[in-house]
PDB file of N, CA, C and O in Angstrom:
ATOM      1  N   UNK A   1       0.843  -1.182   0.000  1.00  0.00           N
ATOM      2  CA  UNK A   1       0.000   0.000   0.000  1.00  0.00           C
ATOM      3  C   UNK A   1       0.883   1.238   0.000  1.00  0.00           C
ATOM      4  O   UNK A   1       1.812   1.348   0.800  1.00  0.00           O
ATOM      5  N   UNK A   2       0.594   2.152  -0.885  1.00  0.00           N
ATOM      6  CA  UNK A   2       1.365   3.385  -0.874  1.00  0.00           C
ATOM      7  C   UNK A   2       0.615   4.455  -1.652  1.00  0.00           C
ATOM      8  O   UNK A   2      -0.375   4.202  -2.338  1.00  0.00           O
ATOM      9  N   UNK A   3       1.144   5.661  -1.507  1.00  0.00           N
ATOM     10  CA  UNK A   3       0.553   6.760  -2.252  1.00  0.00           C
ATOM     11  C   UNK A   3       0.850   6.607  -3.739  1.00  0.00           C
ATOM     12  O   UNK A   3       0.124   7.148  -4.573  1.00  0.00           O
ATOM     13  N   UNK A   4       1.917   5.870  -4.082  1.00  0.00           N
ATOM     14  CA  UNK A   4       2.203   5.608  -5.482  1.00  0.00           C
ATOM     15  C   UNK A   4       1.115   4.731  -6.091  1.00  0.00           C
ATOM     16  O   UNK A   4       0.790   4.874  -7.269  1.00  0.00           O
ATOM     17  N   UNK A   5       0.545   3.814  -5.286  1.00  0.00           N
ATOM     18  CA  UNK A   5      -0.575   3.008  -5.761  1.00  0.00           C
ATOM     19  C   UNK A   5      -1.767   3.902  -6.091  1.00  0.00           C
ATOM     20  O   UNK A   5      -2.474   3.668  -7.071  1.00  0.00           O
ATOM     21  N   UNK A   6      -1.983   4.916  -5.278  1.00  0.00           N
ATOM     22  CA  UNK A   6      -3.071   5.854  -5.525  1.00  0.00           C
ATOM     23  C   UNK A   6      -2.823   6.606  -6.824  1.00  0.00           C
ATOM     24  O   UNK A   6      -3.739   6.772  -7.630  1.00  0.00           O
ATOM     25  N   UNK A   7      -1.598   7.058  -7.032  1.00  0.00           N
ATOM     26  CA  UNK A   7      -1.264   7.758  -8.271  1.00  0.00           C
ATOM     27  C   UNK A   7      -1.461   6.856  -9.485  1.00  0.00           C
ATOM     28  O   UNK A   7      -1.951   7.296 -10.525  1.00  0.00           O
ATOM     29  N   UNK A   8      -1.079   5.602  -9.343  1.00  0.00           N
ATOM     30  CA  UNK A   8      -1.239   4.643 -10.445  1.00  0.00           C
ATOM     31  C   UNK A   8      -2.727   4.411 -10.725  1.00  0.00           C
ATOM     32  O   UNK A   8      -3.153   4.365 -11.879  1.00  0.00           O
ATOM     33  N   UNK A   9      -3.510   4.267  -9.651  1.00  0.00           N
ATOM     34  CA  UNK A   9      -4.956   4.071  -9.811  1.00  0.00           C
ATOM     35  C   UNK A   9      -5.575   5.279 -10.509  1.00  0.00           C
ATOM     36  O   UNK A   9      -6.401   5.121 -11.408  1.00  0.00           O
ATOM     37  N   UNK A  10      -5.184   6.470 -10.103  1.00  0.00           N
ATOM     38  CA  UNK A  10      -5.714   7.681 -10.723  1.00  0.00           C
ATOM     39  C   UNK A  10      -5.346   7.747 -12.207  1.00  0.00           C
ATOM     40  O   UNK A  10      -6.167   8.134 -13.038  1.00  0.00           O
ATOM     41  N   UNK A  11      -4.126   7.373 -12.529  1.00  0.00           N
ATOM     42  CA  UNK A  11      -3.692   7.379 -13.926  1.00  0.00           C
ATOM     43  C   UNK A  11      -4.500   6.375 -14.750  1.00  0.00           C
ATOM     44  O   UNK A  11      -4.913   6.676 -15.870  1.00  0.00           O
ATOM     45  N   UNK A  12      -4.723   5.185 -14.195  1.00  0.00           N
ATOM     46  CA  UNK A  12      -5.514   4.169 -14.898  1.00  0.00           C
ATOM     47  C   UNK A  12      -6.949   4.641 -15.108  1.00  0.00           C
ATOM     48  O   UNK A  12      -7.510   4.487 -16.193  1.00  0.00           O
ATOM     49  N   UNK A  13      -7.531   5.213 -14.070  1.00  0.00           N
ATOM     50  CA  UNK A  13      -8.918   5.690 -14.177  1.00  0.00           C
ATOM     51  C   UNK A  13      -9.019   6.844 -15.166  1.00  0.00           C
ATOM     52  O   UNK A  13      -9.988   6.928 -15.921  1.00  0.00           O
ATOM     53  N   UNK A  14      -8.043   7.723 -15.169  1.00  0.00           N
ATOM     54  CA  UNK A  14      -8.047   8.854 -16.113  1.00  0.00           C
ATOM     55  C   UNK A  14      -7.981   8.351 -17.550  1.00  0.00           C
ATOM     56  O   UNK A  14      -8.715   8.835 -18.412  1.00  0.00           O
ATOM     57  N   UNK A  15      -7.110   7.386 -17.810  1.00  0.00           N
ATOM     58  CA  UNK A  15      -7.012   6.813 -19.157  1.00  0.00           C
ATOM     59  C   UNK A  15      -8.324   6.158 -19.570  1.00  0.00           C
ATOM     60  O   UNK A  15      -8.759   6.289 -20.713  1.00  0.00           O
ATOM     61  N   UNK A  16      -8.947   5.454 -18.635  1.00  0.00           N
ATOM     62  CA  UNK A  16     -10.222   4.801 -18.927  1.00  0.00           C
ATOM     63  C   UNK A  16     -11.299   5.840 -19.236  1.00  0.00           C
ATOM     64  O   UNK A  16     -12.089   5.662 -20.163  1.00  0.00           O
ATOM     65  N   UNK A  17     -11.331   6.920 -18.462  1.00  0.00           N
ATOM     66  CA  UNK A  17     -12.333   7.981 -18.687  1.00  0.00           C
ATOM     67  C   UNK A  17     -12.192   8.602 -20.065  1.00  0.00           C
ATOM     68  O   UNK A  17     -13.189   8.975 -20.684  1.00  0.00           O
ATOM     69  N   UNK A  18     -10.974   8.714 -20.547  1.00  0.00           N
ATOM     70  CA  UNK A  18     -10.750   9.294 -21.874  1.00  0.00           C
ATOM     71  C   UNK A  18     -11.401   8.460 -22.976  1.00  0.00           C
ATOM     72  O   UNK A  18     -11.737   8.974 -24.043  1.00  0.00           O
ATOM     73  N   UNK A  19     -11.575   7.164 -22.701  1.00  0.00           N
ATOM     74  CA  UNK A  19     -12.171   6.265 -23.693  1.00  0.00           C
ATOM     75  C   UNK A  19     -13.692   6.275 -23.660  1.00  0.00           C
ATOM     76  O   UNK A  19     -14.331   5.753 -24.573  1.00  0.00           O
ATOM     77  N   UNK A  20     -14.274   6.853 -22.635  1.00  0.00           N
ATOM     78  CA  UNK A  20     -15.733   6.873 -22.487  1.00  0.00           C
ATOM     79  C   UNK A  20     -16.303   8.083 -23.222  1.00  0.00           C
ATOM     80  O   UNK A  20     -16.314   9.194 -22.692  1.00  0.00           O
ATOM     81  N   UNK A  21     -16.767   7.861 -24.425  1.00  0.00           N
ATOM     82  CA  UNK A  21     -17.235   8.961 -25.271  1.00  0.00           C
ATOM     83  C   UNK A  21     -18.713   8.856 -25.625  1.00  0.00           C
ATOM     84  O   UNK A  21     -19.342   9.862 -25.951  1.00  0.00           O
ATOM     85  N   UNK A  22     -19.270   7.658 -25.566  1.00  0.00           N
ATOM     86  CA  UNK A  22     -20.667   7.455 -25.947  1.00  0.00           C
ATOM     87  C   UNK A  22     -21.597   8.082 -24.907  1.00  0.00           C
ATOM     88  O   UNK A  22     -21.265   8.124 -23.722  1.00  0.00           O
ATOM     89  N   UNK A  23     -22.752   8.567 -25.344  1.00  0.00           N
ATOM     90  CA  UNK A  23     -23.700   9.169 -24.399  1.00  0.00           C
ATOM     91  C   UNK A  23     -24.076   8.234 -23.245  1.00  0.00           C
ATOM     92  O   UNK A  23     -24.216   8.677 -22.105  1.00  0.00           O
ATOM     93  N   UNK A  24     -24.237   6.951 -23.540  1.00  0.00           N
ATOM     94  CA  UNK A  24     -24.625   6.007 -22.485  1.00  0.00           C
ATOM     95  C   UNK A  24     -23.484   5.721 -21.498  1.00  0.00           C
ATOM     96  O   UNK A  24     -23.717   5.104 -20.458  1.00  0.00           O
ATOM     97  N   UNK A  25     -22.274   6.152 -21.802  1.00  0.00           N
ATOM     98  CA  UNK A  25     -21.126   5.949 -20.914  1.00  0.00           C
ATOM     99  C   UNK A  25     -20.871   7.146 -19.994  1.00  0.00           C
ATOM    100  O   UNK A  25     -20.011   7.082 -19.116  1.00  0.00           O
ATOM    101  N   UNK A  26     -21.611   8.223 -20.194  1.00  0.00           N
ATOM    102  CA  UNK A  26     -21.341   9.446 -19.444  1.00  0.00           C
ATOM    103  C   UNK A  26     -21.662   9.323 -17.957  1.00  0.00           C
ATOM    104  O   UNK A  26     -21.006   9.958 -17.131  1.00  0.00           O
ATOM    105  N   UNK A  27     -22.654   8.521 -17.609  1.00  0.00           N
ATOM    106  CA  UNK A  27     -22.962   8.320 -16.194  1.00  0.00           C
ATOM    107  C   UNK A  27     -21.814   7.566 -15.513  1.00  0.00           C
ATOM    108  O   UNK A  27     -21.430   7.904 -14.394  1.00  0.00           O
ATOM    109  N   UNK A  28     -21.268   6.552 -16.182  1.00  0.00           N
ATOM    110  CA  UNK A  28     -20.115   5.824 -15.650  1.00  0.00           C
ATOM    111  C   UNK A  28     -18.922   6.759 -15.512  1.00  0.00           C
ATOM    112  O   UNK A  28     -18.210   6.720 -14.509  1.00  0.00           O
ATOM    113  N   UNK A  29     -18.705   7.603 -16.525  1.00  0.00           N
ATOM    114  CA  UNK A  29     -17.597   8.549 -16.504  1.00  0.00           C
ATOM    115  C   UNK A  29     -17.732   9.488 -15.304  1.00  0.00           C
ATOM    116  O   UNK A  29     -16.750   9.773 -14.618  1.00  0.00           O
ATOM    117  N   UNK A  30     -18.933   9.957 -15.060  1.00  0.00           N
ATOM    118  CA  UNK A  30     -19.185  10.853 -13.928  1.00  0.00           C
ATOM    119  C   UNK A  30     -18.895  10.142 -12.598  1.00  0.00           C
ATOM    120  O   UNK A  30     -18.303  10.731 -11.694  1.00  0.00           O
ATOM    121  N   UNK A  31     -19.309   8.883 -12.485  1.00  0.00           N
ATOM    122  CA  UNK A  31     -19.069   8.114 -11.260  1.00  0.00           C
ATOM    123  C   UNK A  31     -17.578   7.881 -11.041  1.00  0.00           C
ATOM    124  O   UNK A  31     -17.091   7.974  -9.914  1.00  0.00           O
ATOM    125  N   UNK A  32     -16.858   7.582 -12.109  1.00  0.00           N
ATOM    126  CA  UNK A  32     -15.417   7.370 -11.997  1.00  0.00           C
ATOM    127  C   UNK A  32     -14.722   8.664 -11.578  1.00  0.00           C
ATOM    128  O   UNK A  32     -13.793   8.640 -10.771  1.00  0.00           O
ATOM    129  N   UNK A  33     -15.169   9.778 -12.120  1.00  0.00           N
ATOM    130  CA  UNK A  33     -14.581  11.074 -11.737  1.00  0.00           C
ATOM    131  C   UNK A  33     -14.813  11.356 -10.249  1.00  0.00           C
ATOM    132  O   UNK A  33     -13.954  11.940  -9.589  1.00  0.00           O
ATOM    133  N   UNK A  34     -15.974  10.944  -9.718  1.00  0.00           N
ATOM    134  CA  UNK A  34     -16.243  11.107  -8.284  1.00  0.00           C
ATOM    135  C   UNK A  34     -15.265  10.270  -7.465  1.00  0.00           C
ATOM    136  O   UNK A  34     -14.727  10.736  -6.461  1.00  0.00           O
ATOM    137  N   UNK A  35     -15.042   9.037  -7.900  1.00  0.00           N
ATOM    138  CA  UNK A  35     -14.082   8.169  -7.204  1.00  0.00           C
ATOM    139  C   UNK A  35     -12.693   8.792  -7.245  1.00  0.00           C
ATOM    140  O   UNK A  35     -11.965   8.763  -6.253  1.00  0.00           O
ATOM    141  N   UNK A  36     -12.329   9.351  -8.381  1.00  0.00           N
ATOM    142  CA  UNK A  36     -11.022  10.002  -8.511  1.00  0.00           C
ATOM    143  C   UNK A  36     -10.914  11.175  -7.543  1.00  0.00           C
ATOM    144  O   UNK A  36      -9.863  11.387  -6.937  1.00  0.00           O
ATOM    145  N   UNK A  37     -11.986  11.931  -7.397  1.00  0.00           N
ATOM    146  CA  UNK A  37     -11.992  13.046  -6.456  1.00  0.00           C
ATOM    147  C   UNK A  37     -11.794  12.565  -5.026  1.00  0.00           C
ATOM    148  O   UNK A  37     -11.105  13.205  -4.231  1.00  0.00           O
ATOM    149  N   UNK A  38     -12.407  11.434  -4.713  1.00  0.00           N
ATOM    150  CA  UNK A  38     -12.238  10.860  -3.373  1.00  0.00           C
ATOM    151  C   UNK A  38     -10.789  10.453  -3.160  1.00  0.00           C
ATOM    152  O   UNK A  38     -10.218  10.732  -2.106  1.00  0.00           O
ATOM    153  N   UNK A  39     -10.181   9.791  -4.155  1.00  0.00           N
ATOM    154  CA  UNK A  39      -8.786   9.368  -4.032  1.00  0.00           C
ATOM    155  C   UNK A  39      -7.859  10.557  -3.807  1.00  0.00           C
ATOM    156  O   UNK A  39      -6.849  10.438  -3.113  1.00  0.00           O
ATOM    157  N   UNK A  40      -8.200  11.699  -4.390  1.00  0.00           N
ATOM    158  CA  UNK A  40      -7.364  12.890  -4.266  1.00  0.00           C
ATOM    159  C   UNK A  40      -7.591  13.659  -2.969  1.00  0.00           C
ATOM    160  O   UNK A  40      -6.795  14.533  -2.623  1.00  0.00           O
ATOM    161  N   UNK A  41      -8.664  13.346  -2.249  1.00  0.00           N
ATOM    162  CA  UNK A  41      -9.001  14.115  -1.052  1.00  0.00           C
ATOM    163  C   UNK A  41      -7.995  13.873   0.073  1.00  0.00           C
ATOM    164  O   UNK A  41      -7.411  12.795   0.190  1.00  0.00           O
ATOM    165  N   UNK A  42      -7.811  14.899   0.888  1.00  0.00           N
ATOM    166  CA  UNK A  42      -6.882  14.778   2.018  1.00  0.00           C
ATOM    167  C   UNK A  42      -7.398  13.771   3.041  1.00  0.00           C
ATOM    168  O   UNK A  42      -6.600  13.088   3.683  1.00  0.00           O
ATOM    169  N   UNK A  43      -8.715  13.665   3.205  1.00  0.00           N
ATOM    170  CA  UNK A  43      -9.274  12.687   4.134  1.00  0.00           C
ATOM    171  C   UNK A  43      -8.932  11.272   3.678  1.00  0.00           C
ATOM    172  O   UNK A  43      -8.495  10.451   4.485  1.00  0.00           O
ATOM    173  N   UNK A  44      -9.124  10.980   2.397  1.00  0.00           N
ATOM    174  CA  UNK A  44      -8.810   9.647   1.895  1.00  0.00           C
ATOM    175  C   UNK A  44      -7.327   9.345   2.053  1.00  0.00           C
ATOM    176  O   UNK A  44      -6.957   8.241   2.450  1.00  0.00           O
ATOM    177  N   UNK A  45      -6.481  10.315   1.746  1.00  0.00           N
ATOM    178  CA  UNK A  45      -5.038  10.109   1.869  1.00  0.00           C
ATOM    179  C   UNK A  45      -4.658   9.819   3.317  1.00  0.00           C
ATOM    180  O   UNK A  45      -3.798   8.977   3.576  1.00  0.00           O
ATOM    181  N   UNK A  46      -5.298  10.517   4.266  1.00  0.00           N
ATOM    182  CA  UNK A  46      -5.028  10.272   5.686  1.00  0.00           C
ATOM    183  C   UNK A  46      -5.493   8.874   6.086  1.00  0.00           C
ATOM    184  O   UNK A  46      -4.790   8.166   6.807  1.00  0.00           O
ATOM    185  N   UNK A  47      -6.675   8.477   5.618  1.00  0.00           N
ATOM    186  CA  UNK A  47      -7.177   7.134   5.919  1.00  0.00           C
ATOM    187  C   UNK A  47      -6.291   6.063   5.295  1.00  0.00           C
ATOM    188  O   UNK A  47      -6.040   5.030   5.915  1.00  0.00           O
ATOM    189  N   UNK A  48      -5.824   6.294   4.100  1.00  0.00           N
ATOM    190  CA  UNK A  48      -4.934   5.353   3.432  1.00  0.00           C
ATOM    191  C   UNK A  48      -3.633   5.208   4.211  1.00  0.00           C
ATOM    192  O   UNK A  48      -3.110   4.104   4.366  1.00  0.00           O
ATOM    193  N   UNK A  49      -3.118   6.329   4.698  1.00  0.00           N
ATOM    194  CA  UNK A  49      -1.899   6.286   5.507  1.00  0.00           C
ATOM    195  C   UNK A  49      -2.107   5.485   6.775  1.00  0.00           C
ATOM    196  O   UNK A  49      -1.238   4.707   7.167  1.00  0.00           O
ATOM    197  N   UNK A  50      -3.245   5.665   7.419  1.00  0.00           N
ATOM    198  CA  UNK A  50      -3.578   4.919   8.631  1.00  0.00           C
ATOM    199  C   UNK A  50      -3.730   3.437   8.319  1.00  0.00           C
ATOM    200  O   UNK A  50      -3.239   2.590   9.066  1.00  0.00           O
ATOM    201  N   UNK A  51      -4.407   3.121   7.224  1.00  0.00           N
ATOM    202  CA  UNK A  51      -4.593   1.735   6.807  1.00  0.00           C
ATOM    203  C   UNK A  51      -3.244   1.082   6.524  1.00  0.00           C
ATOM    204  O   UNK A  51      -3.009  -0.063   6.911  1.00  0.00           O
ATOM    205  N   UNK A  52      -2.365   1.809   5.851  1.00  0.00           N
ATOM    206  CA  UNK A  52      -1.051   1.292   5.511  1.00  0.00           C
ATOM    207  C   UNK A  52      -0.252   0.967   6.770  1.00  0.00           C
ATOM    208  O   UNK A  52       0.398  -0.076   6.841  1.00  0.00           O
ATOM    209  N   UNK A  53      -0.299   1.847   7.754  1.00  0.00           N
ATOM    210  CA  UNK A  53       0.417   1.608   9.012  1.00  0.00           C
ATOM    211  C   UNK A  53      -0.113   0.367   9.714  1.00  0.00           C
ATOM    212  O   UNK A  53       0.667  -0.449  10.205  1.00  0.00           O
ATOM    213  N   UNK A  54      -1.447   0.216   9.768  1.00  0.00           N
ATOM    214  CA  UNK A  54      -2.049  -0.951  10.414  1.00  0.00           C
ATOM    215  C   UNK A  54      -1.713  -2.226   9.651  1.00  0.00           C
ATOM    216  O   UNK A  54      -1.399  -3.247  10.263  1.00  0.00           O
ATOM    217  N   UNK A  55      -1.775  -2.179   8.325  1.00  0.00           N
ATOM    218  CA  UNK A  55      -1.477  -3.353   7.514  1.00  0.00           C
ATOM    219  C   UNK A  55      -0.028  -3.775   7.700  1.00  0.00           C
ATOM    220  O   UNK A  55       0.271  -4.968   7.757  1.00  0.00           O
ATOM    221  N   UNK A  56       0.866  -2.812   7.793  1.00  0.00           N
ATOM    222  CA  UNK A  56       2.279  -3.108   7.995  1.00  0.00           C
ATOM    223  C   UNK A  56       2.495  -3.782   9.340  1.00  0.00           C
ATOM    224  O   UNK A  56       3.252  -4.747   9.437  1.00  0.00           O
ATOM    225  N   UNK A  57       1.833  -3.279  10.379  1.00  0.00           N
ATOM    226  CA  UNK A  57       1.962  -3.876  11.716  1.00  0.00           C
ATOM    227  C   UNK A  57       1.432  -5.296  11.751  1.00  0.00           C
ATOM    228  O   UNK A  57       1.931  -6.129  12.508  1.00  0.00           O
ATOM    229  N   UNK A  58       0.417  -5.582  10.933  1.00  0.00           N
ATOM    230  CA  UNK A  58      -0.202  -6.904  10.944  1.00  0.00           C
ATOM    231  C   UNK A  58       0.343  -7.817   9.844  1.00  0.00           C
ATOM    232  O   UNK A  58      -0.172  -8.915   9.635  1.00  0.00           O
ATOM    233  N   UNK A  59       1.366  -7.372   9.154  1.00  0.00           N
ATOM    234  CA  UNK A  59       1.991  -8.203   8.137  1.00  0.00           C
ATOM    235  C   UNK A  59       1.177  -8.380   6.872  1.00  0.00           C
ATOM    236  O   UNK A  59       1.349  -9.367   6.156  1.00  0.00           O
ATOM    237  N   UNK A  60       0.296  -7.442   6.591  1.00  0.00           N
ATOM    238  CA  UNK A  60      -0.572  -7.555   5.417  1.00  0.00           C
ATOM    239  C   UNK A  60      -0.122  -6.639   4.295  1.00  0.00           C
ATOM    240  O   UNK A  60      -0.951  -6.170   3.515  1.00  0.00           O
ATOM    241  N   UNK A  61       1.159  -6.377   4.199  1.00  0.00           N
ATOM    242  CA  UNK A  61       1.646  -5.427   3.207  1.00  0.00           C
ATOM    243  C   UNK A  61       1.622  -5.973   1.782  1.00  0.00           C
ATOM    244  O   UNK A  61       1.807  -5.207   0.836  1.00  0.00           O
ATOM    245  N   UNK A  62       1.399  -7.270   1.602  1.00  0.00           N
ATOM    246  CA  UNK A  62       1.395  -7.821   0.252  1.00  0.00           C
ATOM    247  C   UNK A  62       0.075  -7.572  -0.477  1.00  0.00           C
ATOM    248  O   UNK A  62      -0.001  -7.775  -1.689  1.00  0.00           O
ATOM    249  N   UNK A  63      -0.961  -7.137   0.235  1.00  0.00           N
ATOM    250  CA  UNK A  63      -2.249  -6.871  -0.396  1.00  0.00           C
ATOM    251  C   UNK A  63      -2.192  -5.551  -1.153  1.00  0.00           C
ATOM    252  O   UNK A  63      -1.514  -4.615  -0.730  1.00  0.00           O
ATOM    253  N   UNK A  64      -2.911  -5.476  -2.284  1.00  0.00           N
ATOM    254  CA  UNK A  64      -2.921  -4.215  -3.030  1.00  0.00           C
ATOM    255  C   UNK A  64      -3.651  -3.127  -2.242  1.00  0.00           C
ATOM    256  O   UNK A  64      -4.497  -3.410  -1.393  1.00  0.00           O
ATOM    257  N   UNK A  65      -3.310  -1.908  -2.541  1.00  0.00           N
ATOM    258  CA  UNK A  65      -3.981  -0.802  -1.874  1.00  0.00           C
ATOM    259  C   UNK A  65      -5.426  -0.714  -2.327  1.00  0.00           C
ATOM    260  O   UNK A  65      -5.791  -1.235  -3.380  1.00  0.00           O
ATOM    261  N   UNK A  66      -6.232  -0.060  -1.534  1.00  0.00           N
ATOM    262  CA  UNK A  66      -7.636   0.129  -1.875  1.00  0.00           C
ATOM    263  C   UNK A  66      -7.800   0.855  -3.205  1.00  0.00           C
ATOM    264  O   UNK A  66      -8.586   0.399  -4.035  1.00  0.00           O
ATOM    265  N   UNK A  67      -7.095   1.969  -3.454  1.00  0.00           N
ATOM    266  CA  UNK A  67      -7.285   2.662  -4.732  1.00  0.00           C
ATOM    267  C   UNK A  67      -6.920   1.789  -5.929  1.00  0.00           C
ATOM    268  O   UNK A  67      -7.639   1.765  -6.927  1.00  0.00           O
ATOM    269  N   UNK A  68      -5.820   1.085  -5.828  1.00  0.00           N
ATOM    270  CA  UNK A  68      -5.416   0.240  -6.947  1.00  0.00           C
ATOM    271  C   UNK A  68      -6.436  -0.872  -7.152  1.00  0.00           C
ATOM    272  O   UNK A  68      -6.776  -1.190  -8.292  1.00  0.00           O
ATOM    273  N   UNK A  69      -6.926  -1.466  -6.077  1.00  0.00           N
ATOM    274  CA  UNK A  69      -7.918  -2.536  -6.181  1.00  0.00           C
ATOM    275  C   UNK A  69      -9.194  -2.034  -6.852  1.00  0.00           C
ATOM    276  O   UNK A  69      -9.764  -2.720  -7.699  1.00  0.00           O
ATOM    277  N   UNK A  70      -9.638  -0.845  -6.476  1.00  0.00           N
ATOM    278  CA  UNK A  70     -10.838  -0.271  -7.090  1.00  0.00           C
ATOM    279  C   UNK A  70     -10.602  -0.007  -8.574  1.00  0.00           C
ATOM    280  O   UNK A  70     -11.453  -0.326  -9.404  1.00  0.00           O
ATOM    281  N   UNK A  71      -9.462   0.567  -8.907  1.00  0.00           N
ATOM    282  CA  UNK A  71      -9.159   0.853 -10.306  1.00  0.00           C
ATOM    283  C   UNK A  71      -9.114  -0.429 -11.113  1.00  0.00           C
ATOM    284  O   UNK A  71      -9.663  -0.489 -12.213  1.00  0.00           O
ATOM    285  N   UNK A  72      -8.463  -1.462 -10.577  1.00  0.00           N
ATOM    286  CA  UNK A  72      -8.396  -2.732 -11.297  1.00  0.00           C
ATOM    287  C   UNK A  72      -9.778  -3.322 -11.492  1.00  0.00           C
ATOM    288  O   UNK A  72     -10.079  -3.863 -12.556  1.00  0.00           O
ATOM    289  N   UNK A  73     -10.638  -3.224 -10.458  1.00  0.00           N
ATOM    290  CA  UNK A  73     -11.991  -3.740 -10.578  1.00  0.00           C
ATOM    291  C   UNK A  73     -12.779  -2.987 -11.644  1.00  0.00           C
ATOM    292  O   UNK A  73     -13.471  -3.604 -12.454  1.00  0.00           O
ATOM    293  N   UNK A  74     -12.680  -1.676 -11.650  1.00  0.00           N
ATOM    294  CA  UNK A  74     -13.397  -0.858 -12.631  1.00  0.00           C
ATOM    295  C   UNK A  74     -12.936  -1.184 -14.036  1.00  0.00           C
ATOM    296  O   UNK A  74     -13.747  -1.292 -14.956  1.00  0.00           O
ATOM    297  N   UNK A  75     -11.628  -1.342 -14.199  1.00  0.00           N
ATOM    298  CA  UNK A  75     -11.061  -1.559 -15.525  1.00  0.00           C
ATOM    299  C   UNK A  75     -11.055  -3.016 -15.944  1.00  0.00           C
ATOM    300  O   UNK A  75     -10.767  -3.331 -17.098  1.00  0.00           O
ATOM    301  N   UNK A  76     -11.372  -3.913 -15.009  1.00  0.00           N
ATOM    302  CA  UNK A  76     -11.365  -5.336 -15.334  1.00  0.00           C
ATOM    303  C   UNK A  76      -9.965  -5.896 -15.526  1.00  0.00           C
ATOM    304  O   UNK A  76      -9.773  -6.866 -16.259  1.00  0.00           O
ATOM    305  N   UNK A  77      -8.981  -5.280 -14.863  1.00  0.00           N
ATOM    306  CA  UNK A  77      -7.592  -5.718 -14.975  1.00  0.00           C
ATOM    307  C   UNK A  77      -7.283  -6.786 -13.946  1.00  0.00           C
ATOM    308  O   UNK A  77      -7.896  -6.811 -12.879  1.00  0.00           O
ATOM    309  N   UNK A  78      -6.340  -7.671 -14.249  1.00  0.00           N
ATOM    310  CA  UNK A  78      -5.900  -8.616 -13.217  1.00  0.00           C
ATOM    311  C   UNK A  78      -5.169  -7.875 -12.112  1.00  0.00           C
ATOM    312  O   UNK A  78      -4.506  -6.870 -12.370  1.00  0.00           O
ATOM    313  N   UNK A  79      -5.283  -8.360 -10.893  1.00  0.00           N
ATOM    314  CA  UNK A  79      -4.699  -7.667  -9.737  1.00  0.00           C
ATOM    315  C   UNK A  79      -3.226  -7.990  -9.537  1.00  0.00           C
ATOM    316  O   UNK A  79      -2.586  -7.378  -8.682  1.00  0.00           O
ATOM    317  N   UNK A  80      -2.668  -8.922 -10.288  1.00  0.00           N
ATOM    318  CA  UNK A  80      -1.256  -9.279 -10.121  1.00  0.00           C
ATOM    319  C   UNK A  80      -0.372  -8.435 -10.988  1.00  0.00           C
ATOM    320  O   UNK A  80       0.848  -8.601 -10.973  1.00  0.00           O
TER     321      UNK A  80
END
Protein backbone atom coordinates (compact mmCIF):
# COMPACT_ATOMS: atom_id res chain seq x y z
CA UNK A 1 0.00 0.00 0.00
CA UNK A 2 1.36 3.38 -0.87
CA UNK A 3 0.55 6.76 -2.25
CA UNK A 4 2.20 5.61 -5.48
CA UNK A 5 -0.57 3.01 -5.76
CA UNK A 6 -3.07 5.85 -5.52
CA UNK A 7 -1.26 7.76 -8.27
CA UNK A 8 -1.24 4.64 -10.45
CA UNK A 9 -4.96 4.07 -9.81
CA UNK A 10 -5.71 7.68 -10.72
CA UNK A 11 -3.69 7.38 -13.93
CA UNK A 12 -5.51 4.17 -14.90
CA UNK A 13 -8.92 5.69 -14.18
CA UNK A 14 -8.05 8.85 -16.11
CA UNK A 15 -7.01 6.81 -19.16
CA UNK A 16 -10.22 4.80 -18.93
CA UNK A 17 -12.33 7.98 -18.69
CA UNK A 18 -10.75 9.29 -21.87
CA UNK A 19 -12.17 6.27 -23.69
CA UNK A 20 -15.73 6.87 -22.49
CA UNK A 21 -17.24 8.96 -25.27
CA UNK A 22 -20.67 7.46 -25.95
CA UNK A 23 -23.70 9.17 -24.40
CA UNK A 24 -24.62 6.01 -22.49
CA UNK A 25 -21.13 5.95 -20.91
CA UNK A 26 -21.34 9.45 -19.44
CA UNK A 27 -22.96 8.32 -16.19
CA UNK A 28 -20.11 5.82 -15.65
CA UNK A 29 -17.60 8.55 -16.50
CA UNK A 30 -19.19 10.85 -13.93
CA UNK A 31 -19.07 8.11 -11.26
CA UNK A 32 -15.42 7.37 -12.00
CA UNK A 33 -14.58 11.07 -11.74
CA UNK A 34 -16.24 11.11 -8.28
CA UNK A 35 -14.08 8.17 -7.20
CA UNK A 36 -11.02 10.00 -8.51
CA UNK A 37 -11.99 13.05 -6.46
CA UNK A 38 -12.24 10.86 -3.37
CA UNK A 39 -8.79 9.37 -4.03
CA UNK A 40 -7.36 12.89 -4.27
CA UNK A 41 -9.00 14.11 -1.05
CA UNK A 42 -6.88 14.78 2.02
CA UNK A 43 -9.27 12.69 4.13
CA UNK A 44 -8.81 9.65 1.90
CA UNK A 45 -5.04 10.11 1.87
CA UNK A 46 -5.03 10.27 5.69
CA UNK A 47 -7.18 7.13 5.92
CA UNK A 48 -4.93 5.35 3.43
CA UNK A 49 -1.90 6.29 5.51
CA UNK A 50 -3.58 4.92 8.63
CA UNK A 51 -4.59 1.74 6.81
CA UNK A 52 -1.05 1.29 5.51
CA UNK A 53 0.42 1.61 9.01
CA UNK A 54 -2.05 -0.95 10.41
CA UNK A 55 -1.48 -3.35 7.51
CA UNK A 56 2.28 -3.11 8.00
CA UNK A 57 1.96 -3.88 11.72
CA UNK A 58 -0.20 -6.90 10.94
CA UNK A 59 1.99 -8.20 8.14
CA UNK A 60 -0.57 -7.56 5.42
CA UNK A 61 1.65 -5.43 3.21
CA UNK A 62 1.40 -7.82 0.25
CA UNK A 63 -2.25 -6.87 -0.40
CA UNK A 64 -2.92 -4.22 -3.03
CA UNK A 65 -3.98 -0.80 -1.87
CA UNK A 66 -7.64 0.13 -1.88
CA UNK A 67 -7.28 2.66 -4.73
CA UNK A 68 -5.42 0.24 -6.95
CA UNK A 69 -7.92 -2.54 -6.18
CA UNK A 70 -10.84 -0.27 -7.09
CA UNK A 71 -9.16 0.85 -10.31
CA UNK A 72 -8.40 -2.73 -11.30
CA UNK A 73 -11.99 -3.74 -10.58
CA UNK A 74 -13.40 -0.86 -12.63
CA UNK A 75 -11.06 -1.56 -15.53
CA UNK A 76 -11.37 -5.34 -15.33
CA UNK A 77 -7.59 -5.72 -14.97
CA UNK A 78 -5.90 -8.62 -13.22
CA UNK A 79 -4.70 -7.67 -9.74
CA UNK A 80 -1.26 -9.28 -10.12
